[in-house]
C-alpha positions, 0 to 999 in steps of 0.5 A: 657657941657651946655647940662649937666648944663641944665639937672642938672638945670631941675632936681633941678627945678623939685624936690619938697618936696612930702608928699603924696605917692602912696601905692606901695612899693619901690623896693629893687633895687631902695633902693640900687640905693639910697644907692649908691647915698648916699655913693658916695656923697662928705664928709667933710674932706674926712671922712666916718662917715655916715650911711643911713638905709632904712626902708621899713616895714610900721609896723616899720614906724608906730611903730616909729611914735607911739613911737615918738608921745607918747614922743612928747605928754609927751614933750608938757605936760612938757612945763610950759606954757599951751598955748604954750604947746598946740600950740606946740602940735598942730603944731607938730601933723600936721607937725612932724608925717604925714609920716605913709603911706610913703612906705620907710623911710631913717634914716640918722646918722653920727658919733658924734663929738669926745669929744676932738674936742668939748673941743678944738674947742668949737662951731666950733667942729661939723663944723670941724668934718664935720659929719652933713655937710657930712650928708647934702651933702649925703642926697641932693644926695639921694634926687636928685637920688630919683627924677631921679628915679621918687620917691617923698621925703621929709626931716623930722627934726621936729620928731628930737624933740624926737631924743632920743626915735627915736634913742633908738627905731631904735637901733642907736649906742651911738657913732652915732647921728640921723641927719634926716629922709627922707620919700620916695615913688612914688609921689601922690601929691607934697607938693607945689601942696597940 
């Protein structure tokens, strides 16, 4: 048992955010392995209201980024204080849309918390429903699986500032909510090594 724990701890310690990927495409078999790891993860309340869609077409990824950048620029221009808008634009430009060269992108969604639960449970409704919590657990499993396969990965929540545009561009059903994006690819340089 200790050997299993030691192996697990080595895996946890070896995983780092990776923002620099080799240009090699990610094989469909590996995408399926990641999808399996996501699907087999624990779910809050035993519900299966999650989805993880993988995009491996770089043109689609770049188009998504262009759409997000346009919407983000409009968002920044709408900030009533120009200096703050400029700072937000600079920060977002550096941190939100860097993943154009990622060979794959995982799009994690969950079913929205039902209105009746929001009305009866208030700000605890999403915790009770468990969709976001389940998405976090499943995404963690996906990240660990990626590491065991030799892929780098980085969770992206910054682009969610323009979540409506991303959901529309990707055709995410209205009943679902975008939780995060995960850039994936063979490691070139890990984030902590940049």
